[in-house]
C-alpha positions, 0 to 999 in steps of 0.5 A: 291224675291220681290226686283227681282219682282220690278226690273222686273216690272220697266224694263217692265214699262219704255219702256211702259212709253216712248212709251206712251209719244211718242204716246202723241206727235206723236213723231216717227220722226227720229233725222235725219229729221227736222231742220238741219239749227240750232244747240244748244250747252249748256255748263255746265261749262259756264252756257251758251247756244249757238245757231248756224245757218248754222254753224255760231254763232247767239246768246248766252244766260245765262242758269241754268243747274242742281244744282245736277250735271250731269247724266242721272240716273232716279230720279237723277235730274241731267242734262244729257250730249251728243247729243239730238234733239228737239222732240217737242216745247210746248207753242207757242203763250202763253204770256211770263211767262205763267205757265205750269203744265204737259206741259199744260198752267194753265192760270197763268202768272208770272213776272220775279223773282216772289217771292216764285215761281219756275214753268216751264213758257213760252215755252218748248223744249222737248229733246230726247237723241240719245246716251246710256248715255242720253237715259232716257232724254225724259222719265225724261222730260228734257226740255229747258224751261223758268223760273221765277227765272231769277236772278239765271241764270248763275249758276246751279239751276235747277232740270235737265232741261236747264232754260232760261229767258222767252224772251230768250226761246221764241226767241229760240223757234221762231228760231228753229224747231223740229229736231234741234240738241242739245249738252250738254257739260261739257266743255267750249263753243268752241271758234269761230272767230269774237267773240274773244273767249267765256268767262264765263257767267258773262263776255260775253253775246251776243249782242242780249241778256241782262244780267239778272236783278241781277247778277226751273220745278221740276214737269217734272224733 
């Protein structure tokens, strides 16, 4: 009987939690509204994030998805797959390396690869899932965000979120608006003419980005 009661309470609590989070950010905008010019595609296999503007490739960035694999189960620390949209952008105007806790800046600023530190930094794009297979993403706090652990980019290293270099996620936030569509796929990025096809993260990085200097976030994930 106690087990049944716990399951019942959890089923009641989860919708209330999601409602509270959405109320916190005033997030009742349907996924069909907002930024329709941009699309973000994240490849788990390539550990890359592709930004498209008006259907054309604009930038390609190295990222880190979860070191715990893929999935949407609560408490799994896995990266969910499927279609999402940017529900909210957080941290605009903050300096590169600004540390966030509970989505609020702490006033601390970290340099890239600061030893022993692994918080969320610089910017947060909070994702909301649009499919049954990623419906927990918003409540789990699945973000695209900056990390000080830039030397780990290009391989799975996160606790569910999509990690980026601080300068890259700041640029991405400047380019896209809320409502922008996001796809996280477990396959290679699709080939596009003019780019000669996409290779893995160690072989190809867009011209307007730089390779990590050598080659985090658990709170929210």
